[in-house]
FIKOLVO-829689 format. One record per atom (N, C-alpha, C, O): x, y, z; residue in one letter; atom name; residue number from 1. Coordinates in nm, 2 decimals, always signed. Example, Ala and Ser with C-alpha at 12.3 -4.5 7.8 and 13.67 -1.06 7.14 Angstrom:
% residues 2
+--------+--------+--------+----+----+-----+
!     c1 !     c2 !     c3 ! aa ! at !   i !
+--------+--------+--------+----+----+-----+
!  +1.32 !  -0.57 !  +0.78 !  A !  N !   1 !
!  +1.23 !  -0.45 !  +0.78 !  A ! CA !   1 !
!  +1.32 !  -0.33 !  +0.78 !  A !  C !   1 !
!  +1.42 !  -0.33 !  +0.85 !  A !  O !   1 !
!  +1.28 !  -0.22 !  +0.71 !  S !  N !   2 !
!  +1.37 !  -0.11 !  +0.71 !  S ! CA !   2 !
!  +1.29 !  +0.00 !  +0.79 !  S !  C !   2 !
!  +1.34 !  +0.11 !  +0.80 !  S !  O !   2 !
+--------+--------+--------+----+----+-----+
% end
This chain:
% residues 77
+--------+--------+--------+----+----+-----+
!     c1 !     c2 !     c3 ! aa ! at !   i !
+--------+--------+--------+----+----+-----+
!  +0.09 !  -0.11 !  -0.01 !  X !  N !   1 !
!  +0.00 !  +0.01 !  +0.00 !  X ! CA !   1 !
!  +0.09 !  +0.13 !  +0.00 !  X !  C !   1 !
!  +0.19 !  +0.14 !  +0.07 !  X !  O !   1 !
!  +0.05 !  +0.22 !  -0.08 !  X !  N !   2 !
!  +0.11 !  +0.35 !  -0.06 !  X ! CA !   2 !
!  +0.04 !  +0.46 !  +0.01 !  X !  C !   2 !
!  -0.07 !  +0.50 !  -0.04 !  X !  O !   2 !
!  +0.09 !  +0.51 !  +0.10 !  X !  N !   3 !
!  +0.03 !  +0.61 !  +0.19 !  X ! CA !   3 !
!  +0.08 !  +0.75 !  +0.17 !  X !  C !   3 !
!  +0.21 !  +0.76 !  +0.18 !  X !  O !   3 !
!  +0.01 !  +0.85 !  +0.16 !  X !  N !   4 !
!  +0.06 !  +0.99 !  +0.15 !  X ! CA !   4 !
!  +0.12 !  +1.02 !  +0.28 !  X !  C !   4 !
!  +0.06 !  +1.00 !  +0.38 !  X !  O !   4 !
!  +0.24 !  +1.07 !  +0.29 !  X !  N !   5 !
!  +0.31 !  +1.12 !  +0.39 !  X ! CA !   5 !
!  +0.34 !  +1.28 !  +0.39 !  X !  C !   5 !
!  +0.40 !  +1.32 !  +0.29 !  X !  O !   5 !
!  +0.31 !  +1.35 !  +0.49 !  X !  N !   6 !
!  +0.33 !  +1.48 !  +0.49 !  X ! CA !   6 !
!  +0.47 !  +1.51 !  +0.58 !  X !  C !   6 !
!  +0.48 !  +1.48 !  +0.69 !  X !  O !   6 !
!  +0.56 !  +1.57 !  +0.52 !  X !  N !   7 !
!  +0.69 !  +1.61 !  +0.58 !  X ! CA !   7 !
!  +0.70 !  +1.76 !  +0.62 !  X !  C !   7 !
!  +0.67 !  +1.85 !  +0.53 !  X !  O !   7 !
!  +0.73 !  +1.79 !  +0.73 !  X !  N !   8 !
!  +0.74 !  +1.93 !  +0.77 !  X ! CA !   8 !
!  +0.88 !  +1.96 !  +0.82 !  X !  C !   8 !
!  +0.93 !  +1.88 !  +0.91 !  X !  O !   8 !
!  +0.94 !  +2.07 !  +0.78 !  X !  N !   9 !
!  +1.08 !  +2.09 !  +0.83 !  X ! CA !   9 !
!  +1.06 !  +2.20 !  +0.94 !  X !  C !   9 !
!  +1.01 !  +2.31 !  +0.92 !  X !  O !   9 !
!  +1.11 !  +2.17 !  +1.06 !  X !  N !  10 !
!  +1.11 !  +2.28 !  +1.16 !  X ! CA !  10 !
!  +1.25 !  +2.33 !  +1.18 !  X !  C !  10 !
!  +1.34 !  +2.30 !  +1.10 !  X !  O !  10 !
!  +1.28 !  +2.42 !  +1.28 !  X !  N !  11 !
!  +1.39 !  +2.48 !  +1.29 !  X ! CA !  11 !
!  +1.52 !  +2.39 !  +1.32 !  X !  C !  11 !
!  +1.63 !  +2.42 !  +1.27 !  X !  O !  11 !
!  +1.48 !  +2.27 !  +1.39 !  X !  N !  12 !
!  +1.59 !  +2.18 !  +1.43 !  X ! CA !  12 !
!  +1.56 !  +2.04 !  +1.38 !  X !  C !  12 !
!  +1.65 !  +1.96 !  +1.39 !  X !  O !  12 !
!  +1.45 !  +2.00 !  +1.33 !  X !  N !  13 !
!  +1.42 !  +1.87 !  +1.30 !  X ! CA !  13 !
!  +1.31 !  +1.86 !  +1.19 !  X !  C !  13 !
!  +1.25 !  +1.96 !  +1.15 !  X !  O !  13 !
!  +1.27 !  +1.74 !  +1.16 !  X !  N !  14 !
!  +1.17 !  +1.72 !  +1.04 !  X ! CA !  14 !
!  +1.07 !  +1.64 !  +1.13 !  X !  C !  14 !
!  +1.10 !  +1.57 !  +1.22 !  X !  O !  14 !
!  +0.94 !  +1.67 !  +1.09 !  X !  N !  15 !
!  +0.82 !  +1.59 !  +1.14 !  X ! CA !  15 !
!  +0.75 !  +1.53 !  +1.03 !  X !  C !  15 !
!  +0.75 !  +1.59 !  +0.92 !  X !  O !  15 !
!  +0.68 !  +1.41 !  +1.04 !  X !  N !  16 !
!  +0.60 !  +1.36 !  +0.95 !  X ! CA !  16 !
!  +0.48 !  +1.29 !  +1.00 !  X !  C !  16 !
!  +0.48 !  +1.22 !  +1.11 !  X !  O !  16 !
!  +0.37 !  +1.31 !  +0.92 !  X !  N !  17 !
!  +0.25 !  +1.25 !  +0.96 !  X ! CA !  17 !
!  +0.17 !  +1.17 !  +0.85 !  X !  C !  17 !
!  +0.22 !  +1.19 !  +0.73 !  X !  O !  17 !
!  +0.07 !  +1.10 !  +0.86 !  X !  N !  18 !
!  +0.01 !  +1.02 !  +0.77 !  X ! CA !  18 !
!  -0.13 !  +1.05 !  +0.78 !  X !  C !  18 !
!  -0.19 !  +1.01 !  +0.88 !  X !  O !  18 !
!  -0.19 !  +1.12 !  +0.68 !  X !  N !  19 !
!  -0.33 !  +1.17 !  +0.69 !  X ! CA !  19 !
!  -0.42 !  +1.05 !  +0.68 !  X !  C !  19 !
!  -0.53 !  +1.07 !  +0.75 !  X !  O !  19 !
!  -0.41 !  +0.95 !  +0.63 !  X !  N !  20 !
!  -0.50 !  +0.83 !  +0.64 !  X ! CA !  20 !
!  -0.47 !  +0.74 !  +0.75 !  X !  C !  20 !
!  -0.54 !  +0.64 !  +0.76 !  X !  O !  20 !
!  -0.38 !  +0.76 !  +0.84 !  X !  N !  21 !
!  -0.36 !  +0.69 !  +0.96 !  X ! CA !  21 !
!  -0.33 !  +0.78 !  +1.09 !  X !  C !  21 !
!  -0.22 !  +0.80 !  +1.14 !  X !  O !  21 !
!  -0.46 !  +0.85 !  +1.13 !  X !  N !  22 !
!  -0.43 !  +0.93 !  +1.24 !  X ! CA !  22 !
!  -0.35 !  +0.88 !  +1.35 !  X !  C !  22 !
!  -0.36 !  +0.76 !  +1.39 !  X !  O !  22 !
!  -0.27 !  +0.96 !  +1.39 !  X !  N !  23 !
!  -0.17 !  +0.93 !  +1.51 !  X ! CA !  23 !
!  -0.05 !  +0.88 !  +1.47 !  X !  C !  23 !
!  +0.04 !  +0.87 !  +1.56 !  X !  O !  23 !
!  -0.03 !  +0.83 !  +1.34 !  X !  N !  24 !
!  +0.11 !  +0.79 !  +1.30 !  X ! CA !  24 !
!  +0.19 !  +0.90 !  +1.27 !  X !  C !  24 !
!  +0.16 !  +0.97 !  +1.18 !  X !  O !  24 !
!  +0.29 !  +0.93 !  +1.35 !  X !  N !  25 !
!  +0.36 !  +1.05 !  +1.34 !  X ! CA !  25 !
!  +0.51 !  +1.00 !  +1.36 !  X !  C !  25 !
!  +0.55 !  +0.89 !  +1.40 !  X !  O !  25 !
!  +0.60 !  +1.09 !  +1.31 !  X !  N !  26 !
!  +0.76 !  +1.05 !  +1.34 !  X ! CA !  26 !
!  +0.82 !  +1.19 !  +1.34 !  X !  C !  26 !
!  +0.77 !  +1.29 !  +1.29 !  X !  O !  26 !
!  +0.94 !  +1.19 !  +1.40 !  X !  N !  27 !
!  +1.03 !  +1.30 !  +1.42 !  X ! CA !  27 !
!  +1.17 !  +1.26 !  +1.38 !  X !  C !  27 !
!  +1.20 !  +1.14 !  +1.41 !  X !  O !  27 !
!  +1.26 !  +1.32 !  +1.31 !  X !  N !  28 !
!  +1.39 !  +1.29 !  +1.28 !  X ! CA !  28 !
!  +1.48 !  +1.40 !  +1.27 !  X !  C !  28 !
!  +1.42 !  +1.50 !  +1.26 !  X !  O !  28 !
!  +1.60 !  +1.40 !  +1.26 !  X !  N !  29 !
!  +1.70 !  +1.53 !  +1.25 !  X ! CA !  29 !
!  +1.72 !  +1.55 !  +1.11 !  X !  C !  29 !
!  +1.77 !  +1.66 !  +1.07 !  X !  O !  29 !
!  +1.69 !  +1.45 !  +1.02 !  X !  N !  30 !
!  +1.69 !  +1.47 !  +0.87 !  X ! CA !  30 !
!  +1.58 !  +1.43 !  +0.80 !  X !  C !  30 !
!  +1.51 !  +1.35 !  +0.86 !  X !  O !  30 !
!  +1.56 !  +1.46 !  +0.67 !  X !  N !  31 !
!  +1.44 !  +1.41 !  +0.59 !  X ! CA !  31 !
!  +1.46 !  +1.25 !  +0.58 !  X !  C !  31 !
!  +1.37 !  +1.17 !  +0.59 !  X !  O !  31 !
!  +1.59 !  +1.21 !  +0.55 !  X !  N !  32 !
!  +1.60 !  +1.06 !  +0.54 !  X ! CA !  32 !
!  +1.55 !  +1.00 !  +0.66 !  X !  C !  32 !
!  +1.47 !  +0.90 !  +0.66 !  X !  O !  32 !
!  +1.60 !  +1.05 !  +0.78 !  X !  N !  33 !
!  +1.56 !  +0.98 !  +0.91 !  X ! CA !  33 !
!  +1.42 !  +0.98 !  +0.94 !  X !  C !  33 !
!  +1.36 !  +0.88 !  +0.98 !  X !  O !  33 !
!  +1.35 !  +1.10 !  +0.92 !  X !  N !  34 !
!  +1.21 !  +1.10 !  +0.94 !  X ! CA !  34 !
!  +1.12 !  +1.00 !  +0.85 !  X !  C !  34 !
!  +1.02 !  +0.94 !  +0.89 !  X !  O !  34 !
!  +1.17 !  +1.00 !  +0.73 !  X !  N !  35 !
!  +1.11 !  +0.91 !  +0.63 !  X ! CA !  35 !
!  +1.13 !  +0.76 !  +0.67 !  X !  C !  35 !
!  +1.05 !  +0.67 !  +0.65 !  X !  O !  35 !
!  +1.24 !  +0.73 !  +0.72 !  X !  N !  36 !
!  +1.27 !  +0.59 !  +0.79 !  X ! CA !  36 !
!  +1.18 !  +0.56 !  +0.90 !  X !  C !  36 !
!  +1.13 !  +0.45 !  +0.91 !  X !  O !  36 !
!  +1.15 !  +0.67 !  +0.99 !  X !  N !  37 !
!  +1.07 !  +0.65 !  +1.11 !  X ! CA !  37 !
!  +0.95 !  +0.64 !  +1.08 !  X !  C !  37 !
!  +0.88 !  +0.57 !  +1.15 !  X !  O !  37 !
!  +0.89 !  +0.70 !  +0.99 !  X !  N !  38 !
!  +0.74 !  +0.71 !  +0.95 !  X ! CA !  38 !
!  +0.72 !  +0.58 !  +0.87 !  X !  C !  38 !
!  +0.61 !  +0.53 !  +0.89 !  X !  O !  38 !
!  +0.80 !  +0.53 !  +0.79 !  X !  N !  39 !
!  +0.79 !  +0.40 !  +0.73 !  X ! CA !  39 !
!  +0.77 !  +0.29 !  +0.83 !  X !  C !  39 !
!  +0.68 !  +0.20 !  +0.83 !  X !  O !  39 !
!  +0.86 !  +0.30 !  +0.93 !  X !  N !  40 !
!  +0.84 !  +0.20 !  +1.04 !  X ! CA !  40 !
!  +0.72 !  +0.20 !  +1.12 !  X !  C !  40 !
!  +0.65 !  +0.11 !  +1.15 !  X !  O !  40 !
!  +0.69 !  +0.33 !  +1.15 !  X !  N !  41 !
!  +0.56 !  +0.36 !  +1.21 !  X ! CA !  41 !
!  +0.44 !  +0.29 !  +1.15 !  X !  C !  41 !
!  +0.36 !  +0.21 !  +1.21 !  X !  O !  41 !
!  +0.43 !  +0.32 !  +1.01 !  X !  N !  42 !
!  +0.33 !  +0.27 !  +0.93 !  X ! CA !  42 !
!  +0.31 !  +0.12 !  +0.93 !  X !  C !  42 !
!  +0.20 !  +0.06 !  +0.94 !  X !  O !  42 !
!  +0.44 !  +0.05 !  +0.91 !  X !  N !  43 !
!  +0.45 !  -0.10 !  +0.90 !  X ! CA !  43 !
!  +0.41 !  -0.16 !  +1.03 !  X !  C !  43 !
!  +0.36 !  -0.27 !  +1.04 !  X !  O !  43 !
!  +0.45 !  -0.08 !  +1.15 !  X !  N !  44 !
!  +0.42 !  -0.14 !  +1.29 !  X ! CA !  44 !
!  +0.26 !  -0.15 !  +1.30 !  X !  C !  44 !
!  +0.21 !  -0.26 !  +1.33 !  X !  O !  44 !
!  +0.20 !  -0.02 !  +1.27 !  X !  N !  45 !
!  +0.07 !  -0.01 !  +1.28 !  X ! CA !  45 !
!  -0.01 !  -0.11 !  +1.20 !  X !  C !  45 !
!  -0.10 !  -0.17 !  +1.26 !  X !  O !  45 !
!  +0.01 !  -0.12 !  +1.07 !  X !  N !  46 !
!  -0.05 !  -0.21 !  +0.98 !  X ! CA !  46 !
!  -0.04 !  -0.35 !  +1.02 !  X !  C !  46 !
!  -0.13 !  -0.42 !  +1.01 !  X !  O !  46 !
!  +0.08 !  -0.40 !  +1.08 !  X !  N !  47 !
!  +0.10 !  -0.53 !  +1.13 !  X ! CA !  47 !
!  +0.00 !  -0.55 !  +1.26 !  X !  C !  47 !
!  -0.07 !  -0.65 !  +1.28 !  X !  O !  47 !
!  +0.00 !  -0.45 !  +1.35 !  X !  N !  48 !
!  -0.08 !  -0.46 !  +1.47 !  X ! CA !  48 !
!  -0.24 !  -0.47 !  +1.42 !  X !  C !  48 !
!  -0.31 !  -0.55 !  +1.47 !  X !  O !  48 !
!  -0.28 !  -0.40 !  +1.33 !  X !  N !  49 !
!  -0.42 !  -0.42 !  +1.27 !  X ! CA !  49 !
!  -0.45 !  -0.57 !  +1.22 !  X !  C !  49 !
!  -0.55 !  -0.64 !  +1.25 !  X !  O !  49 !
!  -0.34 !  -0.60 !  +1.14 !  X !  N !  50 !
!  -0.37 !  -0.75 !  +1.08 !  X ! CA !  50 !
!  -0.37 !  -0.84 !  +1.19 !  X !  C !  50 !
!  -0.44 !  -0.94 !  +1.18 !  X !  O !  50 !
!  -0.28 !  -0.83 !  +1.31 !  X !  N !  51 !
!  -0.29 !  -0.94 !  +1.41 !  X ! CA !  51 !
!  -0.42 !  -0.93 !  +1.48 !  X !  C !  51 !
!  -0.48 !  -1.03 !  +1.52 !  X !  O !  51 !
!  -0.48 !  -0.80 !  +1.50 !  X !  N !  52 !
!  -0.62 !  -0.80 !  +1.55 !  X ! CA !  52 !
!  -0.73 !  -0.83 !  +1.46 !  X !  C !  52 !
!  -0.84 !  -0.82 !  +1.50 !  X !  O !  52 !
!  -0.70 !  -0.87 !  +1.32 !  X !  N !  53 !
!  -0.80 !  -0.89 !  +1.24 !  X ! CA !  53 !
!  -0.88 !  -0.78 !  +1.20 !  X !  C !  53 !
!  -0.99 !  -0.80 !  +1.16 !  X !  O !  53 !
!  -0.82 !  -0.66 !  +1.21 !  X !  N !  54 !
!  -0.89 !  -0.54 !  +1.16 !  X ! CA !  54 !
!  -0.85 !  -0.50 !  +1.03 !  X !  C !  54 !
!  -0.73 !  -0.50 !  +1.01 !  X !  O !  54 !
!  -0.93 !  -0.46 !  +0.94 !  X !  N !  55 !
!  -0.89 !  -0.44 !  +0.81 !  X ! CA !  55 !
!  -0.79 !  -0.31 !  +0.81 !  X !  C !  55 !
!  -0.82 !  -0.22 !  +0.89 !  X !  O !  55 !
!  -0.69 !  -0.30 !  +0.72 !  X !  N !  56 !
!  -0.61 !  -0.20 !  +0.70 !  X ! CA !  56 !
!  -0.68 !  -0.09 !  +0.62 !  X !  C !  56 !
!  -0.74 !  -0.12 !  +0.52 !  X !  O !  56 !
!  -0.67 !  +0.03 !  +0.66 !  X !  N !  57 !
!  -0.74 !  +0.14 !  +0.58 !  X ! CA !  57 !
!  -0.69 !  +0.16 !  +0.46 !  X !  C !  57 !
!  -0.57 !  +0.16 !  +0.46 !  X !  O !  57 !
!  -0.75 !  +0.17 !  +0.36 !  X !  N !  58 !
!  -0.72 !  +0.20 !  +0.22 !  X ! CA !  58 !
!  -0.67 !  +0.34 !  +0.22 !  X !  C !  58 !
!  -0.72 !  +0.43 !  +0.28 !  X !  O !  58 !
!  -0.56 !  +0.36 !  +0.14 !  X !  N !  59 !
!  -0.51 !  +0.51 !  +0.13 !  X ! CA !  59 !
!  -0.61 !  +0.59 !  +0.04 !  X !  C !  59 !
!  -0.66 !  +0.54 !  -0.07 !  X !  O !  59 !
!  -0.64 !  +0.70 !  +0.09 !  X !  N !  60 !
!  -0.74 !  +0.78 !  +0.00 !  X ! CA !  60 !
!  -0.66 !  +0.92 !  -0.01 !  X !  C !  60 !
!  -0.69 !  +0.98 !  -0.12 !  X !  O !  60 !
!  -0.59 !  +0.97 !  +0.06 !  X !  N !  61 !
!  -0.52 !  +1.10 !  +0.04 !  X ! CA !  61 !
!  -0.42 !  +1.09 !  -0.07 !  X !  C !  61 !
!  -0.35 !  +0.99 !  -0.10 !  X !  O !  61 !
!  -0.41 !  +1.20 !  -0.14 !  X !  N !  62 !
!  -0.31 !  +1.22 !  -0.23 !  X ! CA !  62 !
!  -0.22 !  +1.35 !  -0.21 !  X !  C !  62 !
!  -0.26 !  +1.43 !  -0.12 !  X !  O !  62 !
!  -0.12 !  +1.36 !  -0.28 !  X !  N !  63 !
!  -0.02 !  +1.47 !  -0.26 !  X ! CA !  63 !
!  -0.02 !  +1.54 !  -0.39 !  X !  C !  63 !
!  -0.04 !  +1.48 !  -0.49 !  X !  O !  63 !
!  +0.00 !  +1.67 !  -0.39 !  X !  N !  64 !
!  +0.03 !  +1.75 !  -0.52 !  X ! CA !  64 !
!  +0.12 !  +1.86 !  -0.48 !  X !  C !  64 !
!  +0.11 !  +1.92 !  -0.37 !  X !  O !  64 !
!  +0.20 !  +1.90 !  -0.57 !  X !  N !  65 !
!  +0.29 !  +2.01 !  -0.54 !  X ! CA !  65 !
!  +0.23 !  +2.12 !  -0.63 !  X !  C !  65 !
!  +0.22 !  +2.09 !  -0.75 !  X !  O !  65 !
!  +0.20 !  +2.24 !  -0.60 !  X !  N !  66 !
!  +0.14 !  +2.34 !  -0.67 !  X ! CA !  66 !
!  +0.23 !  +2.45 !  -0.68 !  X !  C !  66 !
!  +0.28 !  +2.51 !  -0.58 !  X !  O !  66 !
!  +0.26 !  +2.48 !  -0.80 !  X !  N !  67 !
!  +0.37 !  +2.59 !  -0.82 !  X ! CA !  67 !
!  +0.30 !  +2.73 !  -0.84 !  X !  C !  67 !
!  +0.21 !  +2.75 !  -0.93 !  X !  O !  67 !
!  +0.33 !  +2.83 !  -0.78 !  X !  N !  68 !
!  +0.27 !  +2.96 !  -0.81 !  X ! CA !  68 !
!  +0.38 !  +3.06 !  -0.82 !  X !  C !  68 !
!  +0.49 !  +3.04 !  -0.77 !  X !  O !  68 !
!  +0.36 !  +3.17 !  -0.89 !  X !  N !  69 !
!  +0.45 !  +3.26 !  -0.92 !  X ! CA !  69 !
!  +0.47 !  +3.37 !  -0.80 !  X !  C !  69 !
!  +0.37 !  +3.41 !  -0.74 !  X !  O !  69 !
!  +0.58 !  +3.40 !  -0.76 !  X !  N !  70 !
!  +0.59 !  +3.49 !  -0.64 !  X ! CA !  70 !
!  +0.55 !  +3.62 !  -0.71 !  X !  C !  70 !
!  +0.59 !  +3.66 !  -0.83 !  X !  O !  70 !
!  +0.49 !  +3.70 !  -0.63 !  X !  N !  71 !
!  +0.42 !  +3.83 !  -0.67 !  X ! CA !  71 !
!  +0.48 !  +3.95 !  -0.59 !  X !  C !  71 !
!  +0.45 !  +3.96 !  -0.47 !  X !  O !  71 !
!  +0.54 !  +4.04 !  -0.65 !  X !  N !  72 !
!  +0.58 !  +4.15 !  -0.58 !  X ! CA !  72 !
!  +0.47 !  +4.23 !  -0.54 !  X !  C !  72 !
!  +0.37 !  +4.25 !  -0.60 !  X !  O !  72 !
!  +0.50 !  +4.29 !  -0.40 !  X !  N !  73 !
!  +0.40 !  +4.38 !  -0.35 !  X ! CA !  73 !
!  +0.38 !  +4.50 !  -0.43 !  X !  C !  73 !
!  +0.46 !  +4.55 !  -0.50 !  X !  O !  73 !
!  +0.24 !  +4.53 !  -0.43 !  X !  N !  74 !
!  +0.22 !  +4.67 !  -0.51 !  X ! CA !  74 !
!  +0.30 !  +4.78 !  -0.46 !  X !  C !  74 !
!  +0.33 !  +4.79 !  -0.34 !  X !  O !  74 !
!  +0.34 !  +4.87 !  -0.54 !  X !  N !  75 !
!  +0.41 !  +5.01 !  -0.49 !  X ! CA !  75 !
!  +0.31 !  +5.09 !  -0.45 !  X !  C !  75 !
!  +0.21 !  +5.10 !  -0.51 !  X !  O !  75 !
!  +0.34 !  +5.16 !  -0.34 !  X !  N !  76 !
!  +0.25 !  +5.28 !  -0.30 !  X ! CA !  76 !
!  +0.24 !  +5.40 !  -0.41 !  X !  C !  76 !
!  +0.34 !  +5.44 !  -0.47 !  X !  O !  76 !
!  +0.12 !  +5.44 !  -0.43 !  X !  N !  77 !
!  +0.11 !  +5.55 !  -0.52 !  X ! CA !  77 !
!  +0.14 !  +5.69 !  -0.47 !  X !  C !  77 !
!  +0.13 !  +5.79 !  -0.54 !  X !  O !  77 !
+--------+--------+--------+----+----+-----+
% end
C-alpha cells in the first residue's frame, strides 16, 4: 500500500504524519531519518491491525505540489 506522508521541516528537525492513519507521526533530525521513522511507524501499525483482524485502511489521501509565481507587493502610489 502507498500512503501519502506529509513532511514538515522545523528549525531543528523534521516531522512527518500520515493523513490516512491518524496518530502515525515521526520526528527525525533529517528528511531521510524522518522517512525511515514514519515508514517503520506505518509498518508496525498495519502489522498490529492485521494481528487484531482489523482491516487496514485503504489510502485515500493524495499529494500534489502546486507551483505559484511569487508576486511583488504593489508599490504605493
